[in-house]
Every structure is written in structure tokens, then in C-alpha cells.
Backbone as a printed PyTorch tensor [residue, N CA C, xyz], in Angstrom:
tensor([[[-16.8600,  94.5390,  44.2130],
         [-15.5920,  95.2120,  44.0450],
         [-15.6230,  96.0100,  42.7450]],

        [[-15.2430,  97.2510,  42.7980],
         [-15.2550,  98.0920,  41.6100],
         [-13.8420,  98.2600,  41.0800]],

        [[-13.7450,  98.4330,  39.7690],
         [-12.4470,  98.6480,  39.1380],
         [-12.0220, 100.0940,  39.3240]],

        [[-10.7390, 100.2790,  39.5440],
         [-10.2030, 101.6310,  39.6370],
         [-10.0750, 102.2160,  38.2360]],

        [[-10.0710, 103.5420,  38.1550],
         [ -9.9720, 104.2180,  36.8610],
         [ -8.7380, 103.7690,  36.0830]],

        [[ -7.6060, 103.6220,  36.7420],
         [ -6.3830, 103.1920,  36.0780],
         [ -6.5060, 101.8170,  35.4510]],

        [[ -7.2500, 100.9150,  36.1070],
         [ -7.4670,  99.5790,  35.5570],
         [ -8.2440,  99.6500,  34.2510]],

        [[ -9.2700, 100.4900,  34.2280],
         [-10.0820, 100.6450,  33.0300],
         [ -9.2500, 101.2220,  31.8940]],

        [[ -8.4670, 102.2410,  32.1880],
         [ -7.6490, 102.8710,  31.1530],
         [ -6.5880, 101.8970,  30.6530]],

        [[ -5.9450, 101.1380,  31.5440],
         [ -4.9240, 100.1840,  31.1200],
         [ -5.5160,  99.1390,  30.1820]],

        [[ -6.6370,  98.5720,  30.5270],
         [ -7.2720,  97.5810,  29.6640],
         [ -7.6970,  98.1690,  28.3380]],

        [[ -8.1890,  99.3940,  28.3700],
         [ -8.6010, 100.0740,  27.1490],
         [ -7.3900, 100.3550,  26.2670]],

        [[ -6.2930, 100.7930,  26.8630],
         [ -5.0840, 101.0720,  26.0930],
         [ -4.5950,  99.8010,  25.4100]],

        [[ -4.5920,  98.6920,  26.1160],
         [ -4.1490,  97.4410,  25.5080],
         [ -5.0480,  97.0410,  24.3420]],

        [[ -6.3610,  97.1940,  24.4920],
         [ -7.2690,  96.8810,  23.3820],
         [ -7.0160,  97.8010,  22.1920]],

        [[ -6.7880,  99.0800,  22.4610],
         [ -6.5200, 100.0230,  21.3750],
         [ -5.2140,  99.6830,  20.6580]],

        [[ -4.2060,  99.2780,  21.4070],
         [ -2.9280,  98.8810,  20.7940],
         [ -3.1550,  97.6690,  19.8930]],

        [[ -3.8530,  96.6590,  20.3950],
         [ -4.1080,  95.4500,  19.5930],
         [ -4.8950,  95.7860,  18.3310]],

        [[ -5.8990,  96.6300,  18.4670],
         [ -6.7010,  97.0140,  17.3050],
         [ -5.8480,  97.7970,  16.2960]],

        [[ -4.9790,  98.6510,  16.7930],
         [ -4.1380,  99.4740,  15.9210],
         [ -3.1540,  98.6370,  15.1200]],

        [[ -2.4460,  97.7370,  15.7820],
         [ -1.4490,  96.9590,  15.0380],
         [ -2.0760,  95.8030,  14.2620]],

        [[ -3.3680,  95.5530,  14.4710],
         [ -4.0600,  94.5770,  13.6250],
         [ -4.1760,  95.1230,  12.2040]],

        [[ -4.1920,  96.4450,  12.0690],
         [ -4.3060,  97.0740,  10.7550],
         [ -3.0220,  96.9470,   9.9500]],

        [[ -1.8800,  97.1630,  10.6280],
         [ -0.5680,  97.0620,   9.9860],
         [  0.5170,  97.1320,  11.0490]],

        [[  1.6990,  96.5730,  10.7820],
         [  2.8040,  96.7000,  11.7380],
         [  3.1380,  98.1810,  11.9410]],

        [[  3.4210,  98.5430,  13.1900],
         [  3.6760,  99.9470,  13.5010],
         [  4.6950, 100.0880,  14.6150]],

        [[  5.4210, 101.2010,  14.6030],
         [  6.3360, 101.5080,  15.7060],
         [  5.5760, 102.3120,  16.7610]],

        [[  6.1960, 102.4850,  17.9190],
         [  5.5320, 103.1110,  19.0510],
         [  4.9160, 104.4660,  18.7630]],

        [[  5.6730, 105.3520,  18.1300],
         [  5.1290, 106.6870,  17.8420],
         [  3.9240, 106.5870,  16.9120]],

        [[  4.0060, 105.7190,  15.9160],
         [  2.8820, 105.5260,  14.9870],
         [  1.6530, 104.9920,  15.7000]],

        [[  1.8610, 104.0860,  16.6560],
         [  0.7470, 103.5470,  17.4340],
         [  0.0860, 104.6720,  18.2240]],

        [[  0.8950, 105.4990,  18.8460],
         [  0.3750, 106.6140,  19.6430],
         [ -0.4610, 107.5680,  18.7920]],

        [[  0.0440, 107.9130,  17.6220],
         [ -0.6830, 108.8150,  16.7140],
         [ -1.9910, 108.1740,  16.2590]],

        [[ -1.9420, 106.9090,  15.8650],
         [ -3.1360, 106.2180,  15.3730],
         [ -4.2030, 106.0950,  16.4600]],

        [[ -3.8040, 105.8270,  17.7020],
         [ -4.7750, 105.7370,  18.7990],
         [ -5.4580, 107.0880,  18.9890]],

        [[ -4.7000, 108.1680,  18.8990],
         [ -5.2990, 109.5010,  18.9820],
         [ -6.3310, 109.7130,  17.8900]],

        [[ -6.0180, 109.2660,  16.6790],
         [ -6.9440, 109.4020,  15.5560],
         [ -8.1760, 108.5210,  15.7550]],

        [[ -7.9600, 107.2600,  16.1520],
         [ -9.0690, 106.3120,  16.3240],
         [-10.0240, 106.7440,  17.4370]],

        [[ -9.4950, 107.4010,  18.4550],
         [-10.3400, 107.7960,  19.5830],
         [-10.9410, 109.1810,  19.3990]],

        [[-10.7200, 109.7760,  18.2440],
         [-11.2480, 111.1140,  18.0030],
         [-10.6080, 112.1560,  18.9070]],

        [[ -9.3650, 111.9000,  19.2860],
         [ -8.6380, 112.8320,  20.1360],
         [ -8.9020, 112.6470,  21.6240]],

        [[ -9.7210, 111.6700,  21.9960],
         [-10.0190, 111.4330,  23.4020],
         [ -8.7800, 110.9810,  24.1650]],

        [[ -7.9870, 110.1050,  23.5320],
         [ -6.7790, 109.6070,  24.1730],
         [ -5.5450, 110.2450,  23.5670]],

        [[ -4.6960, 110.7440,  24.4230],
         [ -3.3560, 111.1880,  24.0380],
         [ -2.4170, 110.2740,  24.8070]],

        [[ -1.8200, 109.3160,  24.1180],
         [ -1.0120, 108.2910,  24.7780],
         [  0.4270, 108.7810,  24.8970]],

        [[  0.8840, 108.8850,  26.1340],
         [  2.2530, 109.3270,  26.3830],
         [  3.1720, 108.1070,  26.4300]],

        [[  4.4570, 108.2950,  26.1220],
         [  5.3880, 107.1590,  26.1280],
         [  5.4270, 106.4060,  27.4570]],

        [[  5.2420, 107.1050,  28.5720],
         [  5.2680, 106.4640,  29.8810],
         [  4.1230, 105.4940,  30.1010]],

        [[  3.0800, 105.5730,  29.2990],
         [  1.9750, 104.6130,  29.3470],
         [  2.0770, 103.6070,  28.2120]],

        [[  2.4710, 104.0890,  27.0300],
         [  2.4920, 103.2320,  25.8420],
         [  3.5310, 102.1180,  25.9380]],

        [[  4.7650, 102.4680,  26.2550],
         [  5.8200, 101.4630,  26.1920],
         [  5.7060, 100.3890,  27.2720]],

        [[  5.2770, 100.7030,  28.4940],
         [  5.0100,  99.6110,  29.4420],
         [  3.8880,  98.6890,  28.9480]],

        [[  2.8650,  99.2500,  28.3220],
         [  1.7730,  98.4300,  27.7830],
         [  2.2840,  97.5380,  26.6510]],

        [[  3.1190,  98.0850,  25.7700],
         [  3.7050,  97.2840,  24.6870],
         [  4.5660,  96.1580,  25.2640]],

        [[  5.3760,  96.4710,  26.2780],
         [  6.2110,  95.4440,  26.9060],
         [  5.3570,  94.3550,  27.5460]],

        [[  4.2800,  94.7510,  28.2030],
         [  3.3740,  93.7960,  28.8420],
         [  2.7370,  92.8640,  27.7970]],

        [[  2.2490,  93.4560,  26.7080],
         [  1.6320,  92.6610,  25.6410],
         [  2.6440,  91.7090,  24.9970]],

        [[  3.8730,  92.1650,  24.8760],
         [  4.9100,  91.3180,  24.2850],
         [  5.2630,  90.1670,  25.2360]],

        [[  5.3780,  90.4500,  26.5350],
         [  5.6470,  89.3970,  27.5220],
         [  4.5240,  88.3550,  27.5650]],

        [[  3.2860,  88.8150,  27.3930],
         [  2.1290,  87.9140,  27.4010],
         [  2.0200,  87.1120,  26.1080]],

        [[  2.8290,  87.4620,  25.1070],
         [  2.8230,  86.7360,  23.8420],
         [  1.7310,  87.1750,  22.8920]],

        [[  1.0980,  88.3140,  23.1510],
         [  0.0160,  88.7800,  22.2810],
         [  0.5210,  89.6170,  21.1150]],

        [[  1.7320,  90.1780,  21.2330],
         [  2.3580,  90.9090,  20.1300],
         [  3.8150,  90.4880,  20.0280]],

        [[  4.4090,  90.7840,  18.8800],
         [  5.8300,  90.5420,  18.6450],
         [  6.4510,  91.8560,  18.1880]],

        [[  7.6730,  92.0900,  18.6170],
         [  8.3870,  93.2870,  18.1900],
         [  9.6230,  92.9150,  17.4060]],

        [[  9.9300,  93.7050,  16.4020],
         [ 11.1560,  93.4870,  15.6240],
         [ 11.7240,  94.8340,  15.2090]],

        [[ 13.0460,  94.8930,  15.1770],
         [ 13.7170,  96.1360,  14.7910],
         [ 13.7610,  96.2520,  13.2790]],

        [[ 13.3990,  97.4410,  12.7790],
         [ 13.4200,  97.7390,  11.3370],
         [ 13.8220,  99.1990,  11.1510]],

        [[ 14.0530,  99.5470,   9.9060],
         [ 14.2820, 100.9540,   9.5720],
         [ 12.9220, 101.6340,   9.4210]],

        [[ 12.7800, 102.8080,  10.0160],
         [ 11.5170, 103.5510,   9.9240],
         [ 11.4530, 104.3250,   8.6140]],

        [[ 10.3740, 105.0910,   8.4630],
         [ 10.1720, 105.8780,   7.2430],
         [ 11.3300, 106.8520,   6.9910]],

        [[ 11.9270, 107.3560,   8.0760],
         [ 13.0350, 108.3020,   7.9240],
         [ 14.3920, 107.6240,   8.1000]],

        [[ 14.4130, 106.3020,   7.8760],
         [ 15.6260, 105.4870,   7.8850],
         [ 16.3110, 105.4220,   9.2540]],

        [[ 15.5300, 105.5560,  10.3230],
         [ 16.0540, 105.3650,  11.6730],
         [ 15.5900, 104.0140,  12.1850]],

        [[ 16.3490, 103.4840,  13.1070],
         [ 16.0090, 102.1840,  13.6800],
         [ 14.8340, 102.3390,  14.6430]],

        [[ 13.7870, 101.5310,  14.4520],
         [ 12.6010, 101.5890,  15.3090],
         [ 12.0750, 100.1740,  15.5240]],

        [[ 11.4490,  99.9680,  16.6510],
         [ 10.8570,  98.6640,  16.9540],
         [  9.4180,  98.6510,  16.4560]],

        [[  9.1390,  97.7620,  15.5130],
         [  7.8030,  97.6170,  14.9380],
         [  7.0930,  96.4540,  15.6210]],

        [[  5.8040,  96.6350,  15.8720],
         [  5.0120,  95.6330,  16.5690],
         [  3.9480,  95.0530,  15.6430]],

        [[  3.7570,  93.7450,  15.7480],
         [  2.7290,  93.0260,  14.9880],
         [  1.9960,  92.1030,  15.9590]],

        [[  0.7810,  91.7100,  15.5890],
         [  0.0350,  90.7530,  16.4050],
         [  0.6620,  89.3680,  16.2740]],

        [[  0.7470,  88.6540,  17.3770],
         [  1.1580,  87.2540,  17.3390],
         [ -0.0850,  86.4190,  17.0450]],

        [[  0.0850,  85.1220,  16.9180],
         [ -1.0740,  84.2510,  16.7010],
         [ -2.0500,  84.3760,  17.8680]],

        [[ -1.5240,  84.4530,  19.0830],
         [ -2.3730,  84.6090,  20.2620],
         [ -3.1240,  85.9410,  20.2210]],

        [[ -2.4530,  86.9890,  19.8050],
         [ -3.0800,  88.3100,  19.7310],
         [ -4.1390,  88.4280,  18.6560]],

        [[ -4.0940,  87.5290,  17.6690],
         [ -5.0780,  87.5600,  16.5800],
         [ -6.3970,  86.9110,  16.9650]],

        [[ -6.4290,  86.1910,  18.0810],
         [ -7.6670,  85.5350,  18.5040],
         [ -8.6940,  86.5920,  18.8770]],

        [[ -9.9350,  86.4100,  18.4550],
         [-10.9790,  87.4140,  18.7270],
         [-11.1340,  87.7630,  20.1990]],

        [[-10.9240,  86.8210,  21.1000],
         [-11.0850,  87.1070,  22.5270],
         [-10.0420,  88.0980,  23.0280]],

        [[ -8.9400,  88.2470,  22.3080],
         [ -7.8920,  89.1760,  22.7090],
         [ -8.0630,  90.5590,  22.0950]],

        [[ -9.0500,  90.7010,  21.1980],
         [ -9.2440,  91.9930,  20.5380],
         [-10.6920,  92.4350,  20.6730]],

        [[-11.1620,  92.5770,  21.9140],
         [-12.5120,  93.0810,  22.1300],
         [-12.6190,  94.4570,  21.4880]],

        [[-13.8000,  94.8940,  21.2790],
         [-14.0270,  96.1490,  20.5770],
         [-13.4620,  97.3430,  21.3270]],

        [[-12.3980,  97.9090,  20.8100],
         [-11.8320,  99.1170,  21.4080],
         [-12.7860, 100.2860,  21.2050]],

        [[-13.5370, 100.2690,  20.1060],
         [-14.4770, 101.3600,  19.8340],
         [-15.5120, 101.4490,  20.9490]],

        [[-16.0320, 100.3210,  21.4000],
         [-16.9990, 100.3080,  22.4900],
         [-16.4000, 100.8290,  23.7800]],

        [[-15.1390, 100.4980,  24.0430],
         [-14.4790, 100.9760,  25.2490],
         [-14.2940, 102.4830,  25.2100]],

        [[-13.9600, 103.0110,  24.0360],
         [-13.7960, 104.4500,  23.8990],
         [-15.1200, 105.1430,  24.1630]],

        [[-16.2030, 104.6080,  23.6060],
         [-17.5160, 105.2150,  23.8200],
         [-17.8890, 105.1860,  25.2950]],

        [[-17.6260, 104.0700,  25.9910],
         [-17.9800, 104.0240,  27.3960],
         [-17.1100, 104.9750,  28.2050]],

        [[-15.8400, 105.1470,  27.8070],
         [-14.9820, 106.1100,  28.5030],
         [-15.5240, 107.5260,  28.3010]],

        [[-16.0080, 107.8440,  27.0970],
         [-16.5540, 109.1700,  26.8530],
         [-17.7580, 109.4220,  27.7470]],

        [[-18.5950, 108.4200,  27.9410],
         [-19.7600, 108.5720,  28.8030],
         [-19.3500, 108.7840,  30.2530]],

        [[-18.2960, 108.1060,  30.7040],
         [-17.8440, 108.2530,  32.0740],
         [-17.1830, 109.6150,  32.3190]],

        [[-16.6750, 110.2290,  31.2690],
         [-16.0250, 111.5240,  31.4090],
         [-17.0130, 112.6250,  31.7190]],

        [[-18.2730, 112.4840,  31.2740],
         [-19.2640, 113.5530,  31.4410],
         [-20.0660, 113.3970,  32.6710]]])
């Protein structure tokens, strides 16, 4: 049985989110920008993909969200890794996944 392209991208997006918020707590827009930077522009994460992934990770207990004031003093939901999300098995190398996605693109 082979994985569908969407399955690969969903798993990769979740790994990238975990890797991103492992660096520091971040709100959704910040996560999206950082993933673009980390992937060298390969991924452009749209809200329709990002926020369902964040909700899924939060339901699974791998991240926690809390409301805070953002840099421009607006209310934003910031995400941090939970204890479960900090376990190495939950943060496989997103860099390796990005490289394999680049190879599959060509």
C-alpha cells in the first residue's frame, strides 16, 4: 500500500510545526512564516492547512495553545510543545522530510 501525496504533506507539515515551536512559542502566522524560511521557500503554508494541523496536534496533546498579546498588541493564540510533543519520537527530522519532498518534486 502506498501513501497518498496528501498523507505525506500532512505528516511533513506536522513535523515542521513541532520543529518550529520547539524553538520558541509562536502564533499561527509566525509558524507559517518560519516554516517558509526553514524549508527554503519550498512550503508556503496556507491557513486552511495550518490551522487544522494545529488543532489536530492540540487534540492529540502534542502542543498547547494559549491566548496572549502579539507583537502589535493584538490577541493571538500562541503554541508551545507539550511534554508529549517534546519526546524525540514526536519530532522526527523535518529537515529530512523537506529534502525527500524536494527529490519527489523533480
